[in-house]
Each structure stands twice: as structure tokens, then as C-alpha cells.
Backbone of each chain as nested JSON, in Angstrom:
{
  "chains": [
    {"id": "A", "residues": [
      {"number": 1, "name": "MET", "atoms": {"N": [21.857, 15.068, -2.591], "CA": [20.626, 14.794, -1.842], "C": [19.337, 14.403, -2.688]}},
      {"number": 2, "name": "ASP", "atoms": {"N": [19.268, 15.33, -3.67], "CA": [18.126, 15.155, -4.653], "C": [18.219, 13.801, -5.296]}},
      {"number": 3, "name": "THR", "atoms": {"N": [19.524, 13.286, -5.62], "CA": [19.704, 12.171, -6.375], "C": [19.487, 10.943, -5.374]}},
      {"number": 4, "name": "ILE", "atoms": {"N": [20.136, 11.071, -4.122], "CA": [19.883, 10.001, -3.146], "C": [18.288, 9.874, -2.794]}},
      {"number": 5, "name": "SER", "atoms": {"N": [17.58, 10.923, -2.638], "CA": [16.332, 10.926, -2.116], "C": [15.532, 10.147, -3.311]}},
      {"number": 6, "name": "ASN", "atoms": {"N": [15.85, 10.591, -4.671], "CA": [15.088, 9.894, -5.703], "C": [15.311, 8.337, -5.802]}},
      {"number": 7, "name": "ILE", "atoms": {"N": [16.673, 7.942, -5.547], "CA": [16.91, 6.466, -5.442], "C": [16.131, 5.84, -4.305]}},
      {"number": 8, "name": "VAL", "atoms": {"N": [16.031, 6.381, -3.053], "CA": [15.29, 5.784, -1.988], "C": [13.775, 5.738, -2.502]}},
      {"number": 9, "name": "GLY", "atoms": {"N": [13.336, 6.912, -2.971], "CA": [11.919, 6.98, -3.255], "C": [11.579, 5.974, -4.47]}},
      {"number": 10, "name": "LEU", "atoms": {"N": [12.406, 5.766, -5.622], "CA": [12.327, 4.779, -6.46], "C": [12.343, 3.167, -5.959]}},
      {"number": 11, "name": "ALA", "atoms": {"N": [13.12, 3.112, -4.923], "CA": [13.244, 1.804, -4.365], "C": [11.87, 1.622, -3.538]}},
      {"number": 12, "name": "ALA", "atoms": {"N": [11.418, 2.607, -2.994], "CA": [10.165, 2.566, -2.286], "C": [9.016, 2.127, -3.151]}},
      {"number": 13, "name": "ALA", "atoms": {"N": [9.094, 2.992, -4.204], "CA": [7.93, 2.785, -5.393], "C": [8.045, 1.319, -5.954]}},
      {"number": 14, "name": "VAL", "atoms": {"N": [9.31, 0.757, -6.247], "CA": [9.391, -0.463, -6.68], "C": [8.894, -1.491, -5.844]}},
      {"number": 15, "name": "LEU", "atoms": {"N": [9.258, -1.358, -4.431], "CA": [8.887, -2.4, -3.528], "C": [7.318, -2.348, -3.346]}},
      {"number": 16, "name": "THR", "atoms": {"N": [6.657, -1.3, -3.097], "CA": [5.187, -1.124, -2.824], "C": [4.393, -1.426, -4.158]}},
      {"number": 17, "name": "THR", "atoms": {"N": [5.093, -1.351, -5.201], "CA": [4.439, -1.745, -6.467], "C": [4.338, -3.361, -6.738]}},
      {"number": 18, "name": "ILE", "atoms": {"N": [5.708, -3.895, -6.65], "CA": [5.788, -5.249, -6.765], "C": [5.016, -6.013, -5.77]}},
      {"number": 19, "name": "ALA", "atoms": {"N": [4.999, -5.436, -4.643], "CA": [4.424, -6.14, -3.368], "C": [3.042, -6.754, -3.803]}},
      {"number": 20, "name": "MET", "atoms": {"N": [2.295, -6.073, -4.649], "CA": [0.902, -6.61, -4.843], "C": [0.74, -7.854, -5.86]}},
      {"number": 21, "name": "ALA", "atoms": {"N": [2.144, -8.028, -6.565], "CA": [1.994, -8.939, -7.555], "C": [1.984, -10.531, -6.81]}},
      {"number": 22, "name": "PRO", "atoms": {"N": [2.486, -10.758, -5.948], "CA": [2.473, -12.157, -5.382], "C": [1.044, -12.406, -4.945]}},
      {"number": 23, "name": "GLN", "atoms": {"N": [0.282, -11.333, -4.432], "CA": [-1.148, -11.513, -4.017], "C": [-2.046, -11.731, -5.182]}},
      {"number": 24, "name": "VAL", "atoms": {"N": [-1.641, -11.04, -6.359], "CA": [-2.587, -11.255, -7.562], "C": [-2.313, -12.641, -8.203]}},
      {"number": 25, "name": "VAL", "atoms": {"N": [-1.06, -13.072, -8.129], "CA": [-0.736, -14.457, -8.522], "C": [-1.443, -15.443, -7.65]}},
      {"number": 26, "name": "LYS", "atoms": {"N": [-1.401, -15.109, -6.333], "CA": [-1.915, -16.19, -5.424], "C": [-3.313, -16.422, -5.613]}},
      {"number": 27, "name": "ILE", "atoms": {"N": [-4.136, -15.182, -5.821], "CA": [-5.634, -15.46, -5.948], "C": [-5.864, -15.892, -7.332]}},
      {"number": 28, "name": "ALA", "atoms": {"N": [-5.156, -15.591, -8.339], "CA": [-5.366, -16.277, -9.654], "C": [-5.234, -17.868, -9.63]}},
      {"number": 29, "name": "ARG", "atoms": {"N": [-4.257, -18.147, -8.704], "CA": [-4.025, -19.693, -8.663], "C": [-4.886, -20.394, -7.83]}},
      {"number": 30, "name": "THR", "atoms": {"N": [-5.321, -19.82, -6.513], "CA": [-6.156, -20.542, -5.589], "C": [-7.601, -20.09, -5.658]}},
      {"number": 31, "name": "LYS", "atoms": {"N": [-7.895, -18.949, -6.195], "CA": [-9.295, -18.507, -6.192], "C": [-9.812, -18.386, -4.915]}},
      {"number": 32, "name": "ASN", "atoms": {"N": [-8.865, -18.367, -3.746], "CA": [-9.33, -18.129, -2.317], "C": [-9.145, -16.76, -1.914]}},
      {"number": 33, "name": "THR", "atoms": {"N": [-10.247, -16.052, -1.902], "CA": [-10.183, -14.71, -1.486], "C": [-10.88, -14.41, -0.247]}},
      {"number": 34, "name": "ALA", "atoms": {"N": [-11.316, -15.559, 0.485], "CA": [-12.168, -15.402, 1.817], "C": [-11.613, -14.587, 2.799]}},
      {"number": 35, "name": "GLY", "atoms": {"N": [-10.293, -14.634, 2.975], "CA": [-9.584, -13.885, 4.023], "C": [-9.392, -12.573, 3.8]}},
      {"number": 36, "name": "LEU", "atoms": {"N": [-9.387, -12.201, 2.522], "CA": [-9.135, -10.735, 2.151], "C": [-10.248, -9.772, 2.43]}},
      {"number": 37, "name": "SER", "atoms": {"N": [-9.86, -8.579, 2.849], "CA": [-10.843, -7.567, 3.162], "C": [-10.99, -6.722, 1.912]}},
      {"number": 38, "name": "LEU", "atoms": {"N": [-12.346, -6.795, 1.313], "CA": [-12.655, -5.924, 0.252], "C": [-12.432, -4.488, 0.587]}},
      {"number": 39, "name": "GLN", "atoms": {"N": [-12.781, -4.125, 1.777], "CA": [-12.706, -2.689, 2.196], "C": [-11.302, -2.224, 2.094]}},
      {"number": 40, "name": "THR", "atoms": {"N": [-10.303, -3.113, 2.56], "CA": [-8.84, -2.665, 2.518], "C": [-8.398, -2.387, 1.021]}},
      {"number": 41, "name": "PHE", "atoms": {"N": [-8.819, -3.27, 0.32], "CA": [-8.24, -3.159, -1.065], "C": [-9.103, -2.088, -1.915]}},
      {"number": 42, "name": "ALA", "atoms": {"N": [-10.24, -1.801, -1.496], "CA": [-10.889, -0.695, -2.293], "C": [-10.548, 0.629, -1.759]}},
      {"number": 43, "name": "ILE", "atoms": {"N": [-10.281, 0.6, -0.449], "CA": [-9.687, 2.034, 0.134], "C": [-8.308, 2.223, -0.263]}},
      {"number": 44, "name": "LEU", "atoms": {"N": [-7.473, 1.26, -0.425], "CA": [-6.066, 1.218, -0.79], "C": [-6.143, 1.747, -2.307]}},
      {"number": 45, "name": "SER", "atoms": {"N": [-7.006, 1.313, -3.082], "CA": [-6.934, 1.733, -4.615], "C": [-7.34, 3.339, -4.671]}},
      {"number": 46, "name": "ALA", "atoms": {"N": [-8.256, 3.573, -3.969], "CA": [-8.578, 5.23, -3.85], "C": [-7.396, 5.974, -3.362]}},
      {"number": 47, "name": "GLY", "atoms": {"N": [-6.759, 5.462, -2.277], "CA": [-5.646, 6.115, -1.723], "C": [-4.346, 6.147, -2.903]}},
      {"number": 48, "name": "ILE", "atoms": {"N": [-4.181, 4.931, -3.488], "CA": [-2.94, 5.034, -4.277], "C": [-3.323, 5.932, -5.663]}},
      {"number": 49, "name": "ALA", "atoms": {"N": [-4.605, 6.017, -6.021], "CA": [-4.96, 7.026, -7.098], "C": [-4.608, 8.362, -6.661]}},
      {"number": 50, "name": "LEU", "atoms": {"N": [-4.937, 8.753, -5.366], "CA": [-4.623, 10.007, -4.948], "C": [-3.114, 10.224, -4.72]}},
      {"number": 51, "name": "TRP", "atoms": {"N": [-2.344, 9.284, -4.311], "CA": [-0.839, 9.345, -4.213], "C": [-0.283, 9.777, -5.618]}},
      {"number": 52, "name": "PHE", "atoms": {"N": [-0.956, 9.152, -6.69], "CA": [-0.592, 9.356, -8.021], "C": [-0.789, 10.696, -8.288]}},
      {"number": 53, "name": "VAL", "atoms": {"N": [-1.905, 11.511, -8.04], "CA": [-2.296, 12.69, -8.183], "C": [-1.25, 13.607, -7.594]}},
      {"number": 54, "name": "TYR", "atoms": {"N": [-0.981, 13.299, -6.224], "CA": [-0.097, 14.044, -5.475], "C": [1.397, 13.964, -6.119]}},
      {"number": 55, "name": "GLY", "atoms": {"N": [1.766, 12.789, -6.64], "CA": [2.973, 12.877, -7.371], "C": [3.118, 13.761, -8.419]}},
      {"number": 56, "name": "LEU", "atoms": {"N": [1.968, 13.836, -9.277], "CA": [1.891, 14.663, -10.361], "C": [2.088, 16.196, -9.915]}},
      {"number": 57, "name": "MET", "atoms": {"N": [1.351, 16.472, -8.795], "CA": [1.333, 17.79, -8.38], "C": [2.776, 18.315, -7.811]}},
      {"number": 58, "name": "ILE", "atoms": {"N": [3.392, 17.354, -7.226], "CA": [4.787, 17.823, -6.588], "C": [5.968, 17.279, -7.508]}},
      {"number": 59, "name": "SER", "atoms": {"N": [5.436, 16.869, -8.744], "CA": [6.441, 16.337, -9.708], "C": [7.449, 15.343, -9.291]}},
      {"number": 60, "name": "SER", "atoms": {"N": [6.982, 14.297, -8.555], "CA": [7.76, 13.211, -7.962], "C": [7.659, 12.105, -8.913]}},
      {"number": 61, "name": "LEU", "atoms": {"N": [8.68, 11.724, -9.58], "CA": [8.668, 10.659, -10.416], "C": [8.519, 9.233, -9.804]}},
      {"number": 62, "name": "PRO", "atoms": {"N": [9.117, 9.074, -8.535], "CA": [8.86, 7.642, -8.045], "C": [7.317, 7.659, -7.472]}},
      {"number": 63, "name": "LEU", "atoms": {"N": [6.59, 8.584, -7.016], "CA": [5.224, 8.548, -6.774], "C": [4.447, 8.357, -7.98]}},
      {"number": 64, "name": "ILE", "atoms": {"N": [4.719, 8.963, -9.186], "CA": [3.903, 8.787, -10.289], "C": [4.144, 7.28, -10.842]}},
      {"number": 65, "name": "ALA", "atoms": {"N": [5.264, 6.94, -11.103], "CA": [5.633, 5.665, -11.577], "C": [5.013, 4.495, -10.789]}},
      {"number": 66, "name": "GLY", "atoms": {"N": [5.352, 4.479, -9.517], "CA": [5.09, 3.339, -8.592], "C": [3.487, 3.286, -8.537]}},
      {"number": 67, "name": "ASN", "atoms": {"N": [2.802, 4.461, -8.258], "CA": [1.455, 4.387, -7.921], "C": [0.572, 4.002, -9.316]}},
      {"number": 68, "name": "SER", "atoms": {"N": [0.992, 4.29, -10.402], "CA": [0.285, 3.935, -11.664], "C": [0.187, 2.64, -11.815]}},
      {"number": 69, "name": "ILE", "atoms": {"N": [1.402, 1.825, -11.629], "CA": [1.41, 0.331, -11.821], "C": [0.639, -0.356, -10.515]}},
      {"number": 70, "name": "GLY", "atoms": {"N": [1.07, 0.266, -9.358], "CA": [0.411, -0.313, -7.923], "C": [-1.007, -0.25, -8.085]}},
      {"number": 71, "name": "LEU", "atoms": {"N": [-1.615, 0.747, -8.881], "CA": [-3.135, 1.032, -8.767], "C": [-3.745, -0.189, -9.637]}},
      {"number": 72, "name": "LEU", "atoms": {"N": [-3.028, -0.451, -10.831], "CA": [-3.494, -1.466, -11.631], "C": [-3.432, -2.897, -10.899]}},
      {"number": 73, "name": "LEU", "atoms": {"N": [-2.486, -3.147, -10.251], "CA": [-2.371, -4.496, -9.485], "C": [-3.622, -4.483, -8.438]}},
      {"number": 74, "name": "THR", "atoms": {"N": [-3.658, -3.36, -7.689], "CA": [-4.577, -3.306, -6.487], "C": [-6.1, -3.399, -7.117]}},
      {"number": 75, "name": "LEU", "atoms": {"N": [-6.254, -2.872, -8.263], "CA": [-7.649, -2.992, -8.9], "C": [-7.833, -4.43, -9.369]}},
      {"number": 76, "name": "CYS", "atoms": {"N": [-6.828, -5.074, -9.762], "CA": [-7.005, -6.595, -10.071], "C": [-7.306, -7.32, -8.951]}},
      {"number": 77, "name": "ILE", "atoms": {"N": [-6.81, -6.959, -7.707], "CA": [-7.294, -7.734, -6.49], "C": [-8.606, -7.478, -6.292]}},
      {"number": 78, "name": "VAL", "atoms": {"N": [-8.942, -6.251, -6.332], "CA": [-10.269, -5.796, -6.053], "C": [-11.287, -6.54, -6.788]}},
      {"number": 79, "name": "PHE", "atoms": {"N": [-11.061, -6.653, -8.217], "CA": [-12.055, -7.288, -9.096], "C": [-12.027, -8.827, -8.804]}},
      {"number": 80, "name": "MET", "atoms": {"N": [-10.882, -9.42, -8.453], "CA": [-10.963, -10.89, -8.141], "C": [-11.647, -11.138, -6.879]}},
      {"number": 81, "name": "LYS", "atoms": {"N": [-11.61, -10.37, -5.967], "CA": [-12.247, -10.457, -4.652], "C": [-13.724, -10.36, -4.909]}},
      {"number": 82, "name": "ILE", "atoms": {"N": [-14.233, -9.323, -5.766], "CA": [-15.592, -9.316, -5.953], "C": [-16.087, -10.559, -6.705]}},
      {"number": 83, "name": "LYS", "atoms": {"N": [-15.311, -11.027, -7.706], "CA": [-15.576, -12.25, -8.561], "C": [-15.626, -13.632, -7.635]}},
      {"number": 84, "name": "TYR", "atoms": {"N": [-14.583, -13.583, -6.776], "CA": [-14.431, -15.022, -6.104], "C": [-15.177, -15.092, -4.683]}},
      {"number": 85, "name": "GLY", "atoms": {"N": [-15.462, -13.825, -4.081], "CA": [-16.09, -13.623, -2.863], "C": [-15.31, -13.879, -1.608]}}
    ]},
    {"id": "B", "residues": [
      {"number": 1, "name": "MET", "atoms": {"N": [-1.115, 26.178, -4.587], "CA": [-0.655, 24.92, -5.162], "C": [-0.053, 24.044, -4.094]}},
      {"number": 2, "name": "ASP", "atoms": {"N": [0.745, 24.666, -3.202], "CA": [1.597, 24.032, -2.269], "C": [0.48, 23.481, -1.183]}},
      {"number": 3, "name": "THR", "atoms": {"N": [-0.608, 24.424, -0.934], "CA": [-1.647, 23.997, -0.003], "C": [-2.527, 22.887, -0.631]}},
      {"number": 4, "name": "ILE", "atoms": {"N": [-2.981, 22.972, -1.695], "CA": [-3.794, 22.032, -2.427], "C": [-3.065, 20.672, -2.449]}},
      {"number": 5, "name": "SER", "atoms": {"N": [-1.734, 20.669, -2.925], "CA": [-0.976, 19.39, -3.045], "C": [-0.897, 18.779, -1.651]}},
      {"number": 6, "name": "ASN", "atoms": {"N": [-0.766, 19.569, -0.631], "CA": [-0.625, 19.052, 0.682], "C": [-1.878, 18.164, 1.236]}},
      {"number": 7, "name": "ILE", "atoms": {"N": [-3.035, 19.0, 0.725], "CA": [-4.4, 18.501, 1.125], "C": [-4.65, 17.129, 0.324]}},
      {"number": 8, "name": "VAL", "atoms": {"N": [-4.257, 16.981, -1.054], "CA": [-4.319, 15.834, -1.734], "C": [-3.467, 14.751, -1.192]}},
      {"number": 9, "name": "GLY", "atoms": {"N": [-2.158, 15.203, -0.795], "CA": [-1.145, 14.182, -0.094], "C": [-1.801, 13.589, 1.113]}},
      {"number": 10, "name": "LEU", "atoms": {"N": [-2.279, 14.508, 1.998], "CA": [-2.773, 13.993, 3.217], "C": [-4.085, 13.09, 3.111]}},
      {"number": 11, "name": "ALA", "atoms": {"N": [-4.849, 13.431, 2.069], "CA": [-5.896, 12.578, 1.847], "C": [-5.368, 11.148, 1.301]}},
      {"number": 12, "name": "ALA", "atoms": {"N": [-4.448, 11.231, 0.606], "CA": [-3.876, 9.887, 0.216], "C": [-3.31, 9.265, 1.243]}},
      {"number": 13, "name": "ALA", "atoms": {"N": [-2.523, 9.898, 2.157], "CA": [-2.145, 9.193, 3.192], "C": [-3.183, 8.741, 4.123]}},
      {"number": 14, "name": "VAL", "atoms": {"N": [-4.103, 9.546, 4.45], "CA": [-5.23, 8.931, 5.339], "C": [-5.697, 7.659, 4.724]}},
      {"number": 15, "name": "LEU", "atoms": {"N": [-6.116, 7.693, 3.51], "CA": [-6.667, 6.556, 2.931], "C": [-5.802, 5.285, 2.715]}},
      {"number": 16, "name": "THR", "atoms": {"N": [-4.518, 5.391, 2.274], "CA": [-3.777, 4.231, 2.278], "C": [-3.338, 3.724, 3.726]}},
      {"number": 17, "name": "THR", "atoms": {"N": [-3.409, 4.76, 4.72], "CA": [-3.005, 4.27, 6.06], "C": [-4.308, 3.455, 6.679]}},
      {"number": 18, "name": "ILE", "atoms": {"N": [-5.534, 4.081, 6.521], "CA": [-6.687, 3.434, 7.161], "C": [-7.084, 2.186, 6.378]}},
      {"number": 19, "name": "ALA", "atoms": {"N": [-6.767, 2.023, 5.178], "CA": [-7.062, 1.011, 4.274], "C": [-6.483, -0.5, 5.049]}},
      {"number": 20, "name": "MET", "atoms": {"N": [-5.396, -0.336, 5.669], "CA": [-5.034, -1.598, 6.354], "C": [-5.764, -2.084, 7.468]}},
      {"number": 21, "name": "ALA", "atoms": {"N": [-6.484, -1.156, 8.226], "CA": [-7.213, -1.372, 9.315], "C": [-8.406, -2.391, 9.201]}},
      {"number": 22, "name": "PRO", "atoms": {"N": [-9.381, -2.339, 8.111], "CA": [-10.209, -3.286, 7.938], "C": [-9.613, -4.822, 7.921]}},
      {"number": 23, "name": "GLN", "atoms": {"N": [-8.407, -4.928, 7.224], "CA": [-7.828, -6.218, 7.042], "C": [-7.317, -6.706, 8.506]}},
      {"number": 24, "name": "VAL", "atoms": {"N": [-6.822, -5.812, 9.241], "CA": [-6.306, -6.226, 10.662], "C": [-7.497, -6.786, 11.446]}},
      {"number": 25, "name": "VAL", "atoms": {"N": [-8.63, -5.871, 11.384], "CA": [-9.736, -6.224, 12.057], "C": [-10.291, -7.703, 11.668]}},
      {"number": 26, "name": "LYS", "atoms": {"N": [-10.361, -7.831, 10.282], "CA": [-10.871, -9.049, 9.727], "C": [-10.106, -10.284, 10.161]}},
      {"number": 27, "name": "ILE", "atoms": {"N": [-8.629, -10.213, 10.165], "CA": [-7.775, -11.298, 10.49], "C": [-8.056, -11.65, 12.055]}},
      {"number": 28, "name": "ALA", "atoms": {"N": [-8.097, -10.548, 12.864], "CA": [-8.217, -10.626, 14.252], "C": [-9.57, -11.294, 14.789]}},
      {"number": 29, "name": "ARG", "atoms": {"N": [-10.633, -11.152, 13.887], "CA": [-11.837, -11.749, 14.072], "C": [-11.997, -13.186, 13.491]}},
      {"number": 30, "name": "THR", "atoms": {"N": [-11.506, -13.343, 12.353], "CA": [-11.659, -14.766, 11.687], "C": [-10.487, -15.593, 11.769]}},
      {"number": 31, "name": "LYS", "atoms": {"N": [-9.236, -15.057, 12.111], "CA": [-8.044, -15.821, 12.231], "C": [-7.717, -16.514, 10.818]}},
      {"number": 32, "name": "ASN", "atoms": {"N": [-8.54, -16.194, 9.819], "CA": [-8.325, -16.809, 8.473], "C": [-7.355, -16.071, 7.592]}},
      {"number": 33, "name": "THR", "atoms": {"N": [-6.204, -16.462, 7.372], "CA": [-5.22, -15.687, 6.628], "C": [-4.672, -16.606, 5.474]}},
      {"number": 34, "name": "ALA", "atoms": {"N": [-5.352, -17.696, 5.166], "CA": [-4.908, -18.617, 4.191], "C": [-4.84, -17.944, 2.864]}},
      {"number": 35, "name": "GLY", "atoms": {"N": [-5.801, -16.871, 2.438], "CA": [-5.684, -16.329, 1.213], "C": [-4.629, -15.228, 0.985]}},
      {"number": 36, "name": "LEU", "atoms": {"N": [-4.074, -14.959, 2.128], "CA": [-3.294, -13.779, 2.086], "C": [-1.778, -14.106, 1.712]}},
      {"number": 37, "name": "SER", "atoms": {"N": [-1.196, -13.245, 0.969], "CA": [0.185, -13.561, 0.56], "C": [1.056, -12.905, 1.561]}},
      {"number": 38, "name": "LEU", "atoms": {"N": [1.973, -13.774, 2.178], "CA": [2.929, -13.23, 3.169], "C": [3.922, -12.5, 2.443]}},
      {"number": 39, "name": "GLN", "atoms": {"N": [4.41, -13.023, 1.25], "CA": [5.287, -12.093, 0.417], "C": [4.761, -10.611, 0.192]}},
      {"number": 40, "name": "THR", "atoms": {"N": [3.591, -10.489, -0.204], "CA": [2.974, -9.172, -0.572], "C": [2.992, -8.263, 0.808]}},
      {"number": 41, "name": "PHE", "atoms": {"N": [2.718, -8.877, 1.937], "CA": [2.644, -7.806, 3.024], "C": [4.039, -7.685, 3.759]}},
      {"number": 42, "name": "ALA", "atoms": {"N": [4.935, -8.648, 3.388], "CA": [6.398, -8.404, 3.865], "C": [6.962, -7.363, 2.93]}},
      {"number": 43, "name": "ILE", "atoms": {"N": [6.888, -7.518, 1.716], "CA": [7.386, -6.467, 0.599], "C": [6.92, -5.16, 0.908]}},
      {"number": 44, "name": "LEU", "atoms": {"N": [5.589, -5.257, 1.177], "CA": [4.797, -3.929, 1.324], "C": [5.373, -3.287, 2.556]}},
      {"number": 45, "name": "SER", "atoms": {"N": [5.78, -3.93, 3.673], "CA": [6.326, -3.353, 4.848], "C": [7.639, -2.752, 4.648]}},
      {"number": 46, "name": "ALA", "atoms": {"N": [8.422, -3.377, 3.803], "CA": [9.787, -2.895, 3.523], "C": [9.567, -1.634, 2.592]}},
      {"number": 47, "name": "GLY", "atoms": {"N": [8.653, -1.706, 1.567], "CA": [8.375, -0.519, 0.686], "C": [7.925, 0.682, 1.621]}},
      {"number": 48, "name": "ILE", "atoms": {"N": [6.916, 0.395, 2.405], "CA": [6.307, 1.623, 3.279], "C": [7.396, 2.203, 4.173]}},
      {"number": 49, "name": "ALA", "atoms": {"N": [8.322, 1.35, 4.676], "CA": [9.36, 1.905, 5.597], "C": [10.382, 2.916, 4.605]}},
      {"number": 50, "name": "LEU", "atoms": {"N": [10.487, 2.477, 3.478], "CA": [11.25, 3.345, 2.564], "C": [10.666, 4.612, 2.096]}},
      {"number": 51, "name": "TRP", "atoms": {"N": [9.228, 4.443, 2.013], "CA": [8.361, 5.717, 1.573], "C": [8.54, 6.688, 2.772]}},
      {"number": 52, "name": "PHE", "atoms": {"N": [8.62, 6.143, 4.087], "CA": [8.704, 7.003, 5.258], "C": [10.169, 7.726, 5.183]}},
      {"number": 53, "name": "VAL", "atoms": {"N": [11.285, 6.943, 4.865], "CA": [12.652, 7.52, 4.759], "C": [12.483, 8.714, 3.707]}},
      {"number": 54, "name": "TYR", "atoms": {"N": [11.989, 8.328, 2.628], "CA": [11.828, 9.214, 1.473], "C": [11.049, 10.514, 1.828]}},
      {"number": 55, "name": "GLY", "atoms": {"N": [9.91, 10.365, 2.59], "CA": [9.247, 11.473, 3.112], "C": [10.107, 12.348, 4.03]}},
      {"number": 56, "name": "LEU", "atoms": {"N": [10.871, 11.749, 4.849], "CA": [11.857, 12.548, 5.636], "C": [12.907, 13.308, 4.747]}},
      {"number": 57, "name": "MET", "atoms": {"N": [13.246, 12.644, 3.697], "CA": [14.409, 13.302, 2.87], "C": [13.82, 14.509, 2.171]}},
      {"number": 58, "name": "ILE", "atoms": {"N": [12.596, 14.443, 1.637], "CA": [12.052, 15.454, 0.823], "C": [11.08, 16.348, 1.612]}},
      {"number": 59, "name": "SER", "atoms": {"N": [11.026, 16.032, 3.038], "CA": [10.182, 16.804, 4.056], "C": [8.773, 16.892, 3.662]}},
      {"number": 60, "name": "SER", "atoms": {"N": [8.166, 15.62, 3.214], "CA": [6.848, 15.542, 2.975], "C": [6.089, 15.142, 4.072]}},
      {"number": 61, "name": "LEU", "atoms": {"N": [5.19, 15.922, 4.751], "CA": [4.429, 15.641, 5.852], "C": [3.431, 14.412, 5.723]}},
      {"number": 62, "name": "PRO", "atoms": {"N": [2.795, 14.462, 4.481], "CA": [1.87, 13.28, 4.069], "C": [2.611, 11.884, 4.182]}},
      {"number": 63, "name": "LEU", "atoms": {"N": [3.744, 11.904, 3.489], "CA": [4.514, 10.642, 3.391], "C": [4.855, 10.251, 4.798]}},
      {"number": 64, "name": "ILE", "atoms": {"N": [5.489, 11.251, 5.707], "CA": [5.928, 10.723, 6.846], "C": [4.861, 10.283, 7.74]}},
      {"number": 65, "name": "ALA", "atoms": {"N": [3.665, 11.252, 7.892], "CA": [2.556, 10.691, 8.76], "C": [1.916, 9.401, 8.386]}},
      {"number": 66, "name": "GLY", "atoms": {"N": [1.475, 9.348, 6.997], "CA": [0.837, 8.155, 6.7], "C": [1.555, 6.886, 6.716]}},
      {"number": 67, "name": "ASN", "atoms": {"N": [2.906, 6.87, 6.26], "CA": [3.693, 5.801, 6.171], "C": [4.099, 5.213, 7.664]}},
      {"number": 68, "name": "SER", "atoms": {"N": [4.18, 5.982, 8.536], "CA": [4.589, 5.639, 9.873], "C": [3.582, 4.686, 10.459]}},
      {"number": 69, "name": "ILE", "atoms": {"N": [2.237, 5.252, 10.45], "CA": [1.162, 4.375, 10.903], "C": [0.789, 3.373, 9.936]}},
      {"number": 70, "name": "GLY", "atoms": {"N": [0.874, 3.456, 8.607], "CA": [0.72, 2.47, 7.749], "C": [1.659, 1.266, 7.88]}},
      {"number": 71, "name": "LEU", "atoms": {"N": [2.897, 1.511, 8.343], "CA": [3.883, 0.601, 8.581], "C": [3.544, -0.369, 9.747]}},
      {"number": 72, "name": "LEU", "atoms": {"N": [3.084, 0.334, 10.795], "CA": [2.594, -0.464, 11.947], "C": [1.502, -1.476, 11.653]}},
      {"number": 73, "name": "LEU", "atoms": {"N": [0.4, -0.956, 10.965], "CA": [-0.69, -1.864, 10.579], "C": [-0.235, -2.921, 9.654]}},
      {"number": 74, "name": "THR", "atoms": {"N": [0.549, -2.731, 8.746], "CA": [1.044, -3.744, 7.735], "C": [1.897, -4.757, 8.575]}},
      {"number": 75, "name": "LEU", "atoms": {"N": [2.666, -4.32, 9.428], "CA": [3.36, -5.37, 10.258], "C": [2.676, -6.104, 11.14]}},
      {"number": 76, "name": "CYS", "atoms": {"N": [1.395, -5.619, 11.489], "CA": [0.477, -6.389, 12.357], "C": [-0.024, -7.568, 11.438]}},
      {"number": 77, "name": "ILE", "atoms": {"N": [-0.3, -7.223, 10.171], "CA": [-0.884, -8.279, 9.244], "C": [0.231, -9.183, 8.958]}},
      {"number": 78, "name": "VAL", "atoms": {"N": [1.509, -8.886, 8.927], "CA": [2.677, -9.796, 8.64], "C": [2.677, -10.901, 9.822]}},
      {"number": 79, "name": "PHE", "atoms": {"N": [2.615, -10.229, 10.94], "CA": [2.732, -10.923, 12.267], "C": [1.524, -11.952, 12.364]}},
      {"number": 80, "name": "MET", "atoms": {"N": [0.215, -11.538, 12.125], "CA": [-0.81, -12.449, 12.153], "C": [-0.835, -13.475, 11.141]}},
      {"number": 81, "name": "LYS", "atoms": {"N": [-0.328, -13.103, 9.93], "CA": [-0.225, -14.221, 8.825], "C": [0.753, -15.351, 9.24]}},
      {"number": 82, "name": "ILE", "atoms": {"N": [1.862, -14.871, 9.932], "CA": [2.874, -15.873, 10.374], "C": [2.363, -16.689, 11.559]}},
      {"number": 83, "name": "LYS", "atoms": {"N": [1.516, -16.01, 12.362], "CA": [0.904, -16.768, 13.517], "C": [-0.03, -17.774, 13.055]}},
      {"number": 84, "name": "TYR", "atoms": {"N": [-1.091, -17.243, 12.1], "CA": [-2.281, -18.118, 11.833], "C": [-2.035, -18.923, 10.471]}},
      {"number": 85, "name": "GLY", "atoms": {"N": [-0.926, -18.539, 9.841], "CA": [-0.568, -19.484, 8.703], "C": [-1.41, -19.223, 7.377]}}
    ]}
  ]
}
């Protein structure tokens, strides 16, 4: 059960982490961020940072690994949104 | 520690769940989804669904509660992106 749950958790971490990549690429290419909500990505960054801390507290590798990379990508989106408006 | 970690996890869950709400409201109001990556929100939906399953497997209330609502909001964004292009 522990192994299976870790596999499911790691798959979840991989998906929610790589999910932000197409958005980062799309903004870098089009510089169009008009439709994006700054609030959404700012709150998301704060939430992902807390998931990372929660992962450390409960020693969950999927939470720690996924949310550290996910936070970087989400912060990229926040900064590009601020830059491109 | 268990209480503190649950508080941190619940705060994380609340933030990443409510984060999607401003984006849903913004799209509903402007119908402008051109800058949004469909891939991002589709992959995110799949990932959030797996976090929900992982939460069930490790009996984590923050993961279960946050990701069930977060999945609904993210799917709203996916459907509006498909509708408005």
C-alpha cells in the first residue's frame, strides 16, 4: 500500500508539476497574459509553498519534489504576468 | 506535530483551492481565454484527480478536501477554454 500510494502520489506530483510548463512556454512565445488572473497564480504560489512545507512535515516525497519544481514554474508565470500585464 | 502539520496542510489546501476561483470569475466575465494554455489546465485536472486519490490512500484530509473542490474549479476552466477558444 505504501509503495502503491507513493506511485500514485509521484504521478500526481509529476502531472501537477509539468502542467505549468505549457503555460510558461505559451506566455514566453506569445507574451499574451491578458486572460490570465494574477490573483490565481499569486495565491497558487503561496499555496504550493505551503504544500511543500506540509510535505516536509509529513515526510512525503511526492509533495516535496513536485511542489518545489511547481513553485518555480508558477512563480515564472507570476513574474511574466506582471511584466506583460 | 500532527495538529500543526494538519493546519499547514489545510491552509495549503484552502489556498490552492481558492486560487482557481479568480480565474474562473475572470473568464466568465471577459470570455477571454486566448492566453490560457489548454494543456496546462487539462494536465492540472488529471494531476489534481490523482492528488485526491493519493489523499484517500494516505488518509490526508487536506489533500482530500482541497483537491475535490480544486478539481471542480479547474474543470470549469478547461470547459470554458474549450468553449471560448
